[in-house]
N, C-alpha and C positions, 0 to 999 in steps of 0.2 A: 538595510534593517539587521537589527543582532535580535534573531528569534528568544537568545539565551533569556533577556531581560525581560520578555514574554511570558516564555514558559512557567508555568506553575511549578514548584517546588513542594511536595509534601513526604518529609521527613515520616518514618517508621509506618509507610501505608503501603501497603495494605497487611504488613508484619513489623514487627521491629528488625531494624539493619537496611529495611530498604529504602529508599530516596525514590521515592513516586514522578516521574517529571508528566505532569497534566499539559494536553494541546489546548484543554477548553478556550484561557484565557485569549491562545492566540485564533479558535475559530470568532471570538468575540469582538479581534481588533479586525475592521475594514481593512486595514492599508497592510496590517501582516496578511491576510490571505490575497491581496493585490500583489505582495511581495512573493508569496509562493506562488502565484503562480507567474508572475512574470519570470522569477527566478528558474522552474525548472521551466520556461519553454525555452531562457536562455540555454541553459544543459542541456535540452534536447532537441535545440534548432536544427541539428545536420542529420535527427536520426529520424525514418521516416514510421511513422505509424499512422495509422485510422481510424484508434478509437485510444479511449483510456477507459480503465477496469479499477473501480475499485473496491477496497474489502472491507465488509460490514465492519463496523457501521461508520465508523470515524474516516474511512479511506473512502467514501462515498462521496465526503464536502471536498478533498483532496483533488479527487477526479472527476468530479465537476466541475472543479474552478479550473483545472490544467484543459477542460475539454472546452470549455468554455472558450479560453481566451486562443484555443488552438482552431473553434469552428468545428470541432468534432463531435461524435457520440460519446454515452457514456456507457458502461456493461458493469452489471454488479454481480458481485460475488458474495453470494449469502450465507448466514450460517443455515442448516441444514433445517427444513419443516415450513420456510418462510418463502418460496419463489412455488408458483404456481404453474400447473402443465410437468412436462418430461423434463426431467435435469439429470445430468451429470453429476456425482458424488462423490465427492475425497475426504479420508479420516487421517488425520495427522498424530502424531502423539504431542500433547502439551504436558505443562509440567505435573497434573497430576492425574492423569489419563487421555482421555485421548476427545479430539473434536472432529467434527466432519462440517466440509465448505459446499456450496453445490451451485451451478451453473447451468440457468436454462437453454435447454436444448434450441440452437439455433440464434443463441444469445451473438454465436462465434461465426463468423463465416468461414469455409476453406481456403488457408491462404493469408487470412489476415492480419495485420500487424496489429498488437497490443499493448500499450503502454502500462502496467500496472500500477495505480498510486496507495501508498497507505499513510496514515498519520505516525506509524510507527513501528522500526524494526527492530525484533531483541532477538529470540531465539531461531526462526525464520521459517519454524515451522509452516506457518498459515501463509507465508509469500512463496513457499515451495508448491504450498498445494493448490494456490491461487493458479502458478505457471503449469502447475502439470493439467488444471483443469482448460485451461486457454488451449494448452498443445493438443490434448486428448479430443478437441472438438476441430481440430485441422487450424487452429491457430497459431502464430508465433509469437513468443514476447520478444518485442523491444527492447524493456527495459523496466527497472523499476526504481519510482519517485516515494523516498519516505523524508518525512519533515522530520522526525526525531530519529538519528541511531540509537543505540546502546550496545557498543561498538563489543564491550567485554563478553557478551553474550554470543558475538561472534555468527551471530544470524546472515546480514551485509557480505561476512568474508564466505560465508555457504553457497551464498548465489552466485560470486564472484566467482569461487573455485567450479560450479556448475558453469562456468560462460556468457553467464549474465553481465547484463550492467548495471550499475547502483548506484545512485546517486541521493544523497543523505544532506539536508540542510543542516541539521544542529544536533553533531555527533560528539555524545558523551560515553567517557570508558564505566 
């Protein structure tokens, strides 16, 4: 399946000069969702992992599709203030300031191998924060799966340089 034909393209959004890659048409397409789960299952077939983790919010969809295919559980890495109970938090820089992600204490067990999934990798700040949360809780990152990679922003390269395995289904410069 050619995801590029399904991924929406919106010129000059959110500002002039940006070509926004829209995952929403992919999520509305049942065959595309099935393809995503199957393709990531093939690419990570030899990788041992115990659970998937999705990064809020679109990553929840990708991680859940993968988890269902592999009969695994799903862990949610959320924006700050949305998770009940005790949490670990990790702040990171974004284009115009900072953001914070959190993970519920006990969501990851010591030694648990977690495959992190999201819809898109750009600069990598959110993905690095997600990995740090998993590891701080005693888990191990088994790899990353992204539907879209914006290669020119070098986030996936940053993850690879840190020693993580990264798989992306649609790569754009």
